[in-house]
MITORMAR-751948 format. One line per 4 residues: their letters; for each residue x, y, z of N, C-alpha, C. Coordinates in steps of 0.1 Angstrom, whole numbers, plus 5000, padded with zeros to 4 digits. Layout:
<rs>
a = X:Y:Z:X:Y:Z:X:Y:Z | ...
</rs>
This chain:
<rs>
mtdp = 4503:8219:4004:4502:8228:3996:4485:8228:3999 | 4482:8219:4004:4468:8219:4011:4467:8223:4022 | 4473:8227:4032:4477:8236:4049:4469:8247:4046 | 4454:8251:4053:4452:8267:4047:4459:8280:4055
svir = 4468:8274:4061:4475:8286:4063:4487:8290:4055 | 4492:8278:4048:4501:8279:4039:4494:8284:4023 | 4482:8276:4022:4476:8282:4007:4469:8301:4007 | 4466:8302:4024:4462:8317:4026:4476:8327:4024
gvar = 4489:8317:4031:4501:8329:4025:4503:8330:4011 | 4507:8320:4004:4508:8321:3991:4502:8328:3984 | 4488:8331:3982:4481:8336:3979:4480:8351:3985 | 4488:8357:3994:4486:8371:3997:4499:8372:3994
rfgi = 4510:8361:3987:4524:8372:3987:4524:8368:3968 | 4509:8363:3965:4512:8360:3948:4493:8374:3944 | 4493:8375:3953:4480:8386:3947:4467:8375:3944 | 4466:8365:3949:4456:8356:3943:4445:8363:3950
ryqr = 4433:8365:3945:4422:8374:3948:4409:8362:3944 | 4411:8351:3947:4400:8335:3948:4390:8342:3939 | 4392:8347:3929:4380:8346:3918:4368:8339:3916 | 4356:8339:3918:4344:8330:3918:4346:8328:3905
rwgq = 4349:8337:3897:4344:8336:3878:4355:8322:3876 | 4365:8323:3880:4373:8318:3877:4375:8297:3882 | 4367:8300:3894:4370:8286:3899:4379:8287:3912 | 4381:8295:3917:4396:8295:3927:4391:8288:3940
nfla = 4385:8275:3940:4384:8276:3956:4391:8259:3952 | 4406:8262:3967:4416:8257:3964:4416:8242:3974 | 4418:8228:3968:4421:8220:3979:4425:8223:3993 | 4422:8220:3999:4425:8223:4015:4431:8208:4023
drrq = 4424:8198:4020:4425:8186:4030:4433:8176:4016 | 4441:8168:4029:4455:8162:4020:4446:8149:4018 | 4433:8144:4031:4430:8127:4023:4418:8130:4016 | 4416:8147:4014:4406:8141:4002:4414:8141:3988
ldqi = 4426:8148:3987:4433:8149:3974:4438:8139:3972 | 4446:8129:3983:4444:8113:3983:4437:8110:3973 | 4425:8109:3979:4415:8101:3974:4414:8105:3959 | 4410:8115:3956:4412:8122:3943:4421:8120:3933
vdal = 4433:8115:3941:4442:8107:3932:4443:8097:3932 | 4441:8087:3941:4435:8074:3941:4430:8070:3929 | 4419:8077:3928:4405:8075:3918:4409:8084:3899 | 4420:8088:3901:4423:8088:3890:4431:8080:3883
eiap = 4437:8075:3887:4444:8058:3887:4459:8061:3871 | 4468:8074:3880:4474:8074:3868:4486:8067:3866 | 4490:8061:3855:4504:8052:3850:4516:8060:3850 | 4529:8055:3851:4540:8058:3846:4539:8068:3833
gdhi = 4534:8059:3825:4535:8068:3810:4529:8074:3803 | 4514:8083:3814:4507:8093:3810:4509:8105:3807 | 4503:8110:3797:4508:8127:3795:4488:8130:3801 | 4497:8138:3810:4482:8147:3819:4481:8162:3810
vevg = 4471:8165:3810:4468:8180:3808:4456:8184:3817 | 4464:8191:3822:4455:8195:3837:4445:8210:3835 | 4436:8212:3841:4426:8221:3837:4431:8232:3851 | 4432:8243:3850:4429:8251:3860:4445:8247:3875
pglg = 4453:8247:3874:4464:8242:3884:4461:8246:3899 | 4459:8263:3889:4460:8274:3904:4473:8266:3915 | 4475:8265:3926:4487:8268:3936:4490:8258:3929 | 4483:8244:3926:4496:8233:3921:4498:8219:3930
altv = 4489:8220:3942:4491:8209:3947:4491:8196:3938 | 4473:8196:3931:4471:8184:3924:4477:8185:3914 | 4489:8189:3908:4498:8193:3901:4515:8186:3902 | 4515:8193:3911:4528:8178:3920:4524:8165:3924
elas = 4510:8158:3925:4510:8147:3924:4510:8142:3910 | 4501:8150:3904:4501:8143:3890:4520:8140:3883 | 4524:8154:3888:4541:8153:3879:4547:8143:3884 | 4543:8134:3900:4550:8129:3908:4551:8111:3902
rara = 4538:8109:3892:4534:8098:3893:4533:8094:3875 | 4528:8103:3866:4528:8108:3855:4544:8109:3847 | 4547:8108:3832:4557:8111:3824:4557:8123:3823 | 4544:8134:3819:4547:8148:3816:4532:8152:3821
vagv = 4532:8166:3820:4518:8167:3828:4524:8187:3822 | 4509:8190:3818:4509:8209:3808:4493:8210:3818 | 4496:8222:3830:4489:8228:3833:4483:8241:3828 | 4464:8244:3828:4466:8257:3814:4457:8265:3828
eidp = 4462:8276:3828:4458:8288:3840:4457:8299:3831 | 4451:8303:3838:4442:8314:3828:4446:8326:3840 | 4449:8322:3853:4452:8335:3863:4471:8340:3862 | 4476:8352:3860:4486:8353:3860:4496:8352:3874
acvk = 4482:8355:3883:4494:8349:3895:4494:8337:3902 | 4485:8327:3895:4484:8315:3902:4494:8306:3888 | 4496:8316:3881:4512:8309:3872:4517:8308:3876 | 4521:8323:3885:4535:8324:3889:4538:8318:3904
aagl = 4529:8313:3914:4527:8308:3924:4529:8290:3921 | 4524:8286:3906:4526:8276:3902:4540:8274:3902 | 4544:8282:3895:4562:8285:3892:4568:8281:3905 | 4568:8287:3913:4576:8284:3929:4570:8270:3935
tlrd = 4558:8266:3934:4555:8248:3939:4563:8239:3935 | 4565:8244:3914:4566:8230:3909:4580:8233:3902 | 4589:8243:3910:4606:8246:3901:4613:8233:3904 | 4612:8225:3909:4615:8211:3911:4611:8201:3900
rsnv = 4598:8206:3892:4595:8196:3885:4597:8190:3871 | 4607:8192:3863:4610:8191:3854:4605:8184:3845 | 4591:8173:3845:4583:8169:3837:4572:8180:3833 | 4570:8189:3842:4553:8197:3840:4559:8211:3838
rive = 4545:8219:3823:4550:8229:3820:4533:8237:3819 | 4536:8244:3823:4523:8257:3828:4521:8268:3815 | 4508:8271:3812:4506:8279:3798:4503:8286:3807 | 4493:8299:3805:4490:8303:3809:4480:8314:3797
anil = 4467:8302:3803:4458:8307:3787:4440:8304:3794 | 4433:8306:3786:4417:8305:3783:4417:8290:3781 | 4418:8279:3786:4412:8267:3786:4404:8264:3772 | 4392:8272:3771:4382:8273:3761:4387:8276:3747
rtav = 4403:8288:3751:4403:8291:3738:4419:8281:3737 | 4423:8268:3738:4432:8262:3740:4428:8250:3730 | 4443:8247:3717:4439:8239:3713:4447:8226:3719 | 4434:8221:3731:4443:8206:3740:4450:8197:3736
sell = 4445:8196:3726:4453:8182:3717:4468:8182:3713 | 4474:8191:3710:4482:8201:3708:4492:8199:3719 | 4487:8202:3732:4500:8201:3743:4505:8193:3745 | 4501:8179:3749:4507:8165:3749:4510:8157:3741
pspy = 4514:8147:3734:4518:8134:3724:4499:8131:3732 | 4500:8121:3717:4487:8112:3721:4494:8101:3725 | 4485:8091:3732:4473:8091:3738:4477:8103:3752 | 4466:8108:3758:4469:8118:3768:4451:8117:3776
rvag = 4455:8119:3788:4447:8127:3794:4440:8137:3800 | 4429:8146:3800:4426:8155:3811:4421:8155:3824 | 4427:8165:3833:4423:8160:3846:4420:8178:3852 | 4411:8180:3867:4412:8190:3870:4405:8195:3875
nipy = 4403:8208:3888:4391:8211:3897:4388:8226:3887 | 4374:8224:3877:4371:8233:3872:4362:8248:3879 | 4363:8257:3870:4352:8265:3874:4338:8257:3877 | 4325:8257:3884:4315:8255:3879:4305:8259:3870
nltg = 4307:8271:3865:4298:8275:3854:4308:8274:3840 | 4320:8266:3838:4325:8255:3830:4321:8246:3824 | 4321:8236:3833:4315:8223:3827:4308:8220:3819 | 4297:8227:3808:4289:8219:3801:4301:8228:3785
alfv = 4308:8242:3787:4317:8242:3776:4329:8237:3774 | 4330:8231:3791:4348:8223:3788:4344:8215:3780 | 4336:8205:3785:4333:8192:3781:4330:8193:3764 | 4322:8198:3764:4324:8200:3747:4338:8204:3742
hlle = 4342:8211:3746:4355:8218:3744:4366:8204:3738 | 4363:8195:3750:4377:8188:3746:4372:8171:3741 | 4359:8175:3740:4355:8159:3733:4353:8164:3719 | 4356:8172:3720:4355:8180:3701:4366:8184:3695
qpqp = 4377:8181:3702:4392:8182:3699:4391:8174:3685 | 4401:8172:3678:4406:8166:3668:4413:8156:3669 | 4423:8152:3680:4424:8144:3687:4417:8140:3703 | 4402:8134:3701:4398:8142:3720:4411:8131:3729
pari = 4409:8129:3747:4410:8130:3754:4408:8110:3755 | 4421:8103:3762:4419:8092:3760:4410:8091:3774 | 4406:8097:3782:4406:8098:3797:4405:8115:3800 | 4388:8121:3807:4390:8125:3815:4378:8125:3829
dllv = 4389:8130:3838:4384:8134:3846:4387:8145:3850 | 4370:8155:3857:4369:8162:3861:4363:8168:3873 | 4366:8177:3883:4356:8178:3899:4347:8194:3895 | 4333:8190:3890:4325:8196:3892:4318:8198:3898
qkev = 4306:8206:3901:4293:8201:3912:4289:8196:3912 | 4287:8188:3922:4281:8174:3925:4265:8172:3919 | 4257:8178:3922:4244:8182:3913:4248:8179:3898 | 4250:8182:3891:4253:8181:3881:4264:8172:3875
aeri = 4276:8164:3879:4277:8154:3880:4269:8139:3878 | 4260:8140:3889:4255:8133:3896:4238:8131:3880 | 4239:8145:3875:4226:8144:3862:4236:8136:3851 | 4248:8144:3850:4257:8140:3834:4256:8124:3837
vapp = 4253:8116:3847:4257:8102:3847:4243:8097:3851 | 4230:8103:3852:4224:8099:3853:4209:8091:3844 | 4206:8081:3848:4199:8076:3833:4188:8088:3827 | 4177:8084:3815:4170:8092:3814:4163:8096:3821
gdws = 4155:8103:3821:4148:8110:3832:4148:8120:3840 | 4162:8128:3837:4166:8137:3844:4174:8148:3836 | 4175:8139:3823:4187:8146:3819:4190:8163:3811 | 4202:8171:3814:4201:8185:3805:4212:8180:3793
latl = 4208:8191:3786:4218:8197:3774:4230:8190:3774 | 4239:8191:3786:4248:8188:3792:4248:8177:3791 | 4243:8167:3798:4240:8149:3797:4240:8146:3784 | 4233:8149:3776:4235:8145:3761:4248:8145:3756
gvrv = 4248:8162:3753:4261:8163:3750:4271:8154:3752 | 4276:8152:3765:4288:8139:3770:4284:8123:3762 | 4269:8121:3767:4269:8108:3762:4268:8107:3746 | 4266:8117:3739:4271:8117:3727:4284:8113:3725
ygrp = 4293:8116:3732:4309:8115:3729:4315:8097:3735 | 4311:8098:3746:4320:8089:3759:4307:8081:3771 | 4311:8076:3778:4308:8071:3789:4312:8078:3804 | 4302:8084:3807:4304:8089:3819:4303:8082:3834
eltl = 4310:8085:3841:4308:8077:3858:4314:8084:3866 | 4308:8084:3876:4311:8095:3893:4317:8083:3899 | 4329:8088:3894:4338:8082:3905:4345:8089:3924 | 4337:8102:3926:4340:8102:3936:4335:8111:3944
rvpr = 4328:8116:3956:4321:8127:3958:4325:8135:3968 | 4333:8148:3971:4345:8155:3978:4336:8169:3985 | 4331:8166:3992:4322:8177:4005:4329:8193:3999 | 4324:8203:4005:4327:8212:3997:4337:8216:4011
gafl = 4341:8213:4022:4343:8217:4030:4360:8215:4029 | 4361:8203:4017:4377:8204:4011:4386:8212:4009 | 4374:8224:4002:4381:8236:3997:4381:8246:4005 | 4394:8260:4002:4397:8271:4005:4398:8277:3994
pvpr = 4384:8293:3992:4377:8294:4005:4363:8284:3996 | 4356:8282:4008:4345:8269:4012:4331:8274:4001 | 4326:8262:3987:4320:8270:3979:4304:8264:3985 | 4295:8270:3980:4284:8268:3985:4281:8253:3985
vdsa = 4289:8248:3975:4278:8233:3970:4292:8219:3967 | 4290:8209:3967:4295:8193:3972:4303:8195:3956 | 4307:8193:3957:4315:8187:3947:4315:8169:3941 | 4319:8167:3929:4320:8150:3930:4329:8150:3918
lvri = 4340:8143:3913:4349:8135:3902:4341:8128:3891 | 4337:8133:3884:4333:8125:3871:4347:8120:3862 | 4346:8110:3856:4352:8106:3847:4347:8099:3834 | 4356:8107:3827:4345:8101:3808:4355:8098:3802
tpea = 4350:8081:3793:4357:8074:3789:4349:8081:3775 | 4359:8084:3761:4353:8086:3750:4357:8075:3742 | 4345:8074:3728:4346:8066:3724:4351:8066:3712 | 4357:8055:3704:4366:8060:3696:4355:8070:3678
epal = 4343:8067:3682:4336:8077:3671:4322:8078:3678 | 4317:8093:3682:4307:8098:3684:4293:8092:3677 | 4281:8090:3686:4269:8083:3683:4263:8086:3669 | 4265:8101:3667:4264:8101:3651:4277:8106:3643
prgd = 4273:8107:3631:4287:8113:3625:4291:8124:3629 | 4304:8130:3625:4312:8140:3631:4307:8151:3626 | 4300:8153:3613:4300:8160:3605:4285:8163:3606 | 4274:8159:3616:4261:8159:3613:4261:8163:3632
lpaf = 4269:8165:3636:4268:8169:3652:4267:8181:3652 | 4272:8194:3644:4269:8213:3649:4248:8210:3643 | 4247:8204:3636:4236:8200:3635:4220:8194:3645 | 4228:8186:3644:4225:8174:3659:4218:8185:3669
fefv = 4232:8192:3672:4228:8202:3687:4219:8216:3685 | 4221:8219:3677:4210:8232:3669:4200:8224:3672 | 4196:8211:3667:4180:8207:3665:4171:8209:3681 | 4186:8200:3688:4180:8195:3700:4179:8206:3716
tpff = 4188:8218:3713:4183:8226:3722:4175:8233:3724 | 4165:8237:3718:4151:8243:3717:4143:8235:3729 | 4149:8220:3726:4140:8214:3733:4142:8210:3751 | 4155:8211:3752:4159:8217:3765:4155:8230:3774
qarr = 4154:8238:3762:4155:8254:3767:4140:8256:3770 | 4130:8243:3762:4116:8239:3773:4119:8230:3776 | 4123:8223:3786:4125:8209:3791:4108:8206:3801 | 4102:8222:3805:4090:8214:3807:4076:8213:3804
kqlt = 4081:8214:3789:4072:8217:3777:4069:8199:3769 | 4059:8197:3771:4061:8180:3760:4065:8181:3745 | 4071:8172:3743:4080:8176:3726:4071:8178:3718 | 4056:8177:3717:4048:8180:3706:4048:8195:3704
fvls = 4048:8202:3720:4047:8224:3720:4060:8224:3712 | 4068:8221:3715:4087:8223:3710:4085:8221:3695 | 4085:8204:3694:4085:8205:3679:4077:8209:3671 | 4060:8213:3674:4053:8221:3663:4059:8241:3661
rrrg = 4063:8244:3672:4071:8257:3673:4082:8258:3665 | 4090:8247:3664:4099:8246:3654:4100:8243:3642 | 4089:8234:3643:4089:8231:3626:4076:8235:3618 | 4071:8241:3625:4057:8253:3621:4047:8245:3618
lgaa = 4046:8235:3628:4034:8228:3622:4024:8225:3633 | 4010:8217:3629:4001:8217:3639:4005:8208:3647 | 3997:8209:3664:4002:8199:3670:3994:8187:3668 | 3987:8184:3658:3981:8170:3655:3991:8163:3645
eara = 3998:8175:3635:4008:8168:3628:4025:8165:3640 | 4027:8174:3647:4039:8172:3660:4037:8159:3661 | 4022:8159:3668:4022:8143:3676:4026:8129:3664 | 4017:8133:3653:4021:8122:3646:4034:8117:3637
rlsv = 4046:8129:3638:4055:8127:3634:4063:8119:3648 | 4060:8119:3660:4067:8114:3670:4063:8098:3670 | 4048:8098:3670:4041:8087:3671:4048:8079:3662 | 4054:8079:3647:4052:8070:3639:4071:8065:3638
idid = 4075:8070:3652:4087:8064:3657:4090:8059:3669 | 4077:8059:3674:4074:8053:3684:4082:8061:3695 | 4079:8075:3700:4081:8081:3708:4066:8087:3711 | 4064:8089:3725:4052:8093:3732:4052:8108:3730
parr = 4042:8114:3721:4044:8122:3723:4043:8136:3739 | 4043:8128:3745:4035:8140:3759:4050:8140:3767 | 4061:8131:3760:4071:8130:3769:4077:8145:3768 | 4090:8149:3779:4093:8156:3778:4106:8153:3774
aetl = 4112:8165:3771:4128:8163:3767:4143:8156:3778 | 4141:8158:3789:4152:8150:3801:4149:8138:3800 | 4138:8132:3792:4134:8118:3797:4139:8109:3786 | 4141:8117:3772:4145:8106:3760:4160:8103:3763
tlee = 4163:8090:3757:4175:8082:3759:4182:8089:3742 | 4193:8087:3742:4201:8093:3731:4196:8087:3719 | 4190:8072:3719:4188:8067:3706:4175:8071:3702 | 4167:8083:3712:4152:8081:3711:4152:8098:3701
wrri = 4166:8105:3707:4165:8119:3704:4176:8116:3686 | 4184:8102:3687:4187:8103:3668:4175:8103:3663 | 4167:8091:3666:4157:8093:3659:4146:8098:3654 | 4147:8114:3665:4139:8125:3660:4145:8132:3655
fene = 4156:8134:3656:4170:8144:3647:4165:8140:3630 | 4170:8118:3633:4170:8120:3618:4156:8120:3604 | 4149:8114:3614:4134:8111:3609:4132:8129:3606 | 4134:8142:3614:4131:8157:3605:4145:8159:3598
rer = 4149:8157:3599:4159:8162:3587:4155:8156:3576 | 4150:8145:3571:4147:8137:3564:4134:8143:3556 | 4129:8151:3560:4115:8161:3555:4115:8174:3549
</rs>
């Protein structure tokens, strides 16, 4: 299922339209697929939820190595195509659904894993959705835009809100870079495989997380502004008072949101919550 002519033929047969909003760039390079599968380190007893199985190229490899696979696919045409590809795989179930509206932790017994080649515009929301499951995955491996992957795993200095969101829940690693030419149609950017290993508990108490993310979001929406500016606007403070509140917890008021560590964000949040 990585031969471009086969992909085009299956797409024509089932009326697949390569929808950009669904990230329908199918793997069309056998060598790259093999490298992805190797990086996933699948064990015979694994239960794997696949996000967006598409035509089933990766699904076949997962099914041949894992105990059970549940694929969540939003495109009805791809569901039909995958049904043909996977007709002889008794350990695979394809669910037609939007992954962001799916109770992922209920699809397979725990511990389970999540893998897949996802739409680039889904990255931040999907990571949060997976990590906030009542029973989070034991491991997450997703192909995302390379620049986003590099930011997620970067040291403080170029963090985004998505980076912080991932770090609250677990440890990210960039395990493989995949060139854009490995896909059909060819996307505009390269991809990378990101592995996230969730911690047993997030860095902050679960009950505090909604308030924490509500607090930090405005800082990243104005990420070019210094912390003093955003804090003063958010809390209705004068600049001098905002600077003092940051200085007392050893945070330089002139810094910007992208430069802070998770521990520094926790200090600012807890300091402001107590007021």
